[in-house]
C-alpha positions in Angstrom: 123.2 109.3 38.7 121.1 106.9 36.7 122.1 108.4 33.4 125.8 108.2 34.3 125.3 104.6 35.4 123.7 103.8 32.0 126.6 105.4 30.1 129.4 103.8 32.0 130.8 100.3 31.3 131.2 98.9 34.8 133.9 96.4 33.8 136.2 99.1 32.2 135.2 102.0 34.6 133.9 100.8 38.0 131.3 103.2 39.3 130.8 104.2 42.9 127.9 106.6 43.7 127.2 108.5 46.9 123.7 110.0 47.1 123.3 112.6 49.9 119.8 112.7 51.5 118.2 114.9 54.1 117.6 112.9 57.3 113.8 112.6 56.7 113.9 111.4 53.1 112.5 107.9 52.4 114.3 105.8 49.8 112.1 103.6 47.6 112.9 100.0 48.1 113.0 99.4 44.3 115.7 102.0 43.9 117.9 100.3 46.5 117.4 96.8 44.9 118.0 98.0 41.3 121.1 100.0 42.2 123.2 98.2 44.8 126.3 100.3 43.9 124.5 103.5 45.2 125.5 104.4 48.7 122.8 106.6 50.3 124.4 109.0 52.7 121.9 110.5 55.3 122.5 113.8 56.9 122.9 113.1 60.7 120.0 114.4 62.8 120.8 117.9 64.1 123.6 118.5 61.5 123.1 121.4 59.2 126.1 120.9 57.0 125.8 118.7 53.9 129.4 119.6 53.0 130.8 118.2 56.3 128.7 115.0 55.9 129.9 114.4 52.3 133.5 115.3 53.1 133.5 112.8 56.0 132.1 110.1 53.6 135.0 110.8 51.1 137.6 110.3 53.8 137.0 106.6 53.6 137.8 106.6 49.8 141.3 106.3 48.3 140.8 109.3 45.9 144.2 108.8 44.4 142.7 105.8 42.5 140.0 107.8 40.9 140.3 109.1 37.3 137.1 111.1 37.4 134.8 112.5 40.1 131.4 113.9 39.4 129.7 116.3 41.9 126.2 117.7 41.4 123.8 119.6 43.7 123.6 122.8 45.8 126.0 125.3 44.2 127.9 126.5 47.3 128.3 122.9 48.5 129.5 121.6 45.1 132.0 124.5 44.9 133.5 123.9 48.3 133.6 120.1 48.1 135.4 120.3 44.7 138.0 122.5 46.3 138.6 120.1 49.1 138.7 117.0 46.9 141.3 118.7 44.6 143.8 118.6 47.5 143.3 114.8 47.9 143.4 113.5 44.3 146.0 112.8 41.8 146.9 115.7 39.5 145.4 113.9 36.5 142.0 113.3 38.2 139.3 115.3 36.6 136.6 116.7 39.0 133.4 117.6 37.2 131.1 119.9 39.2 127.6 121.0 38.3 125.5 123.1 40.6 121.7 123.1 40.3 120.4 125.6 42.8 121.6 128.3 45.2 
């Protein structure tokens, strides 16, 4: 997420970043202050589905306006979230997906 931020011109290509965290993860204060465009999404206590949490977060977004979407993380979650987002985006929207672990 930091690399993508450094490579993107925010004037030409506005950047919106959602970072999913387990409910017990502590976010460093410096990270929040230096990256105000990052939205940290915590998994609700008692919830076991990161896919549901992220899908709910995207429901507040007008995905038709996006030209690119990048998803990275747990392989099964990335695969399923990509499928769901493809049904809600413009046909020219590119969805990049990269799984890290199983």
